[in-house]
N, C-alpha and C positions, 0 to 999 in steps of 0.2 A: 628500364631501357631508355625512357624519355629524358631522364636527368642528364646522362652523358651527351645526348643530342643538344639539349639546351646549353650545356656548358660549352660544347664545341661551337655552337652558333654565336654565343656571347664572345668567345675567344676570337673567332674570325672577324666579328664585327669590331671588336676593340683594335685588332691589328689593322683592319682597313682604315679606321679613323685615325690611327697613329701615323699613317703615311698617306695623307690626303692627295698629294701630287700624283702618286701612282693610282690611287683608288679612283679619283675623279678625272683621270686622263681621258677616258672615253667620252665623258660628258663635255669636257673642255674642247676636245677635237670636234665633237658634234656641233657645239655652239659656234666655234670659230669657223668651221667649214661652211656651215649654213649661212653665217653672216656675210660670207664672201660671194655667195651666189647672186644676190641683187647687184653687186658690183660687176660681176662677170657677164651676166646675161642681160643686164639692164633692169631698171627699177619699174618697168611698165607693169601695172597690176594685172593686165591680161596675160602676160608671159608668166609671171610668178604664180598666178592662180592655176594656170594650166599644168605647170611642172611641180608645184609646191608639194603636194602629197607624196609624189614619187621621190623627190629629192630628200624629204624628211625620212622616208622609210629606208632608202639606200644608206643614208648617213647613220641612221640608228643601227642598221645591220653592221656597218663597219665599226661603229663605236663599241658594239658588243664584242666583235672580233678582237679589237685592240686589248681588251681586258681579260681574255680567256687565259692568258699565261699565268695570272696570279691565282688561278683556281687551285692548282696542285703543285706548281713548281716550288713555291716557298716551303711547302710541307716536305717536299723531297729534299730540298737543300738543308733544312735543319733536322731532318730525321723524323719529323712528325708523321710522315706518311706510313712508316713502318708501324708506328704505334696505333694508327687508325685501323690497321688490319686486326689488331688485338683488342680493340674497343669492345665493351660488352654489347653495344648496339650493332645490328647488322650493318655491313659495309654499304648496302644499298641505301639505308636510311641516312648513313653518314654522308654519302654522296649527295643525296637530296638536300640535306641540311646545308651543305657547302654551296650548292647551286642556289638555294633560297637566299643565303646571305649575299652571294655574288649579285643576284638580281636586285636585292634591296639597295645595294651600293652602286648600282649602274643603271639597270633597266628602269627601276622605279623613278629615278631622277629624270630620265628622258620622258617618262609619262607625265610627270609633274610640270616639266618645262614645255611640253608640246603645245598647250594653248597659246603661249607667248610666241612660239615658233610659227604657229599657224597665222598669227597676226603679222609677224614679220614677213611671211610669204604672201600676204594679201589674200588669204583664203577666206571664203564666205563664213558667216557666223556658225553655220551648221558644222563646220570643221572643228569648232572649239570643243565639241563633245565627241564627235565621231573619231577624230584622230587620237585623243587620249584613250578612248575605249579600244581602238584597234591596237594601239601599242601596248595597252594593258594585257591584252590577250596574246599578242604576238611576241613581245620581248622575253617572257619567261620561256617560251618554246625555243627561241634563239639561244638562250642561255643553256637549256638542257641539252639541245643538240650539240652546241659547241663544246659542252663539257665532255661529251663522248670523244670528240677529237682531241681535246686537251689531255684526257686520261690515256688515250692510245699512244700519244706522242710525248708523254711526260718524261723529262730527262733527255729528250732529243736535242742535239746541238742546234738544229734549225726548226725547233718545234713550232714557233709562231707561224712561219711561212707554210709549213706542212699542214698545220691545223687548219689554216685558211683554205688550202686546196682540198682538204678532206671534207670540210663542213659546208663550203659555199654551195655545192650542188644541192645539199639538203635544205639550205635556207631558201631556195627559190620558191617553193610552194607557199611558205609563210609570207614572203615578199609579195607574191602575186595576189594572194587573197587579202593581205593587209591593205594594199593599194586599192583593190577592188571594193573593199568595204567602205573606204573613205570616198572614193570616186562615185560609188553608187549613191551615197547620201548627198554628195554635192550636186550630182546631176538630177536628183529627184527620183531616182529609180529604186531607192531603198537598198540598204546594205545588209538586210537581215540574214540572207543566205551566207554571205561572206563572213559575217560575224559568227554565225553558228559553226562554220567550217573552221575558223580560227580557234573557237572554243574546243571543238573536237580534236584538233591537232594538239592543243595544250593538254587536254586530258590524256591523249595517247602518249605524248612525250613524258608527262609526269608519271605515268604508270610503267612505261617501258625503259625510258632512258636511265633511271637509277640502276637497273640490272645490267645494262650495257656498260655503264661507267664502272660499276663494281667489278665486272669481269675484266675490263681493261686494266684497272688498278691491280688486280690480282696477277694478271699477266705481266705487268711491269715489275712486280715485286719478285718474280721468279728469276 
């Protein structure tokens, strides 16, 4: 059962690396948009420190949204989606594997770049570990939740817009606790509770989202 999953993950990873412009579109948007904020609101360290964590989290959320289309749409276009239903591995595990590859080529890059972005936004040194940790816990949850919307609307003519409308309300708790975790550390209040809640949401999404994604894909195949 695990061999087909590894083969699928390697295939998706190779396809992602063959089209870097599309794969890294979210990361490029994230970096470009964030670099414009000091120009728009001013380069004052006080202003950037006050809004920095919130800006980074909002842009990370939007960057994940931009890349949700490539989760299942390409498989639908080339007919691979029908073959995934016939794979020897359960469709739930197939969906989880595709989400994992998606996060590796999008969310993980945001986590790696986040210390430099914290420096760009003049955040205190504590943010250099708090922000990556919050994104490490939060971005996989964003991918799993977003994949549910992408699966529900796969093949839709306006899938990207509708997916954003469906999943944005579900993103709000991740955004709130992600910002609370970083702000708690920066203000000296401690972010342990917020980090634990982010971890709990990740575990819940990892255990429940694959079943919802598989159900949506089966519905789309009918």
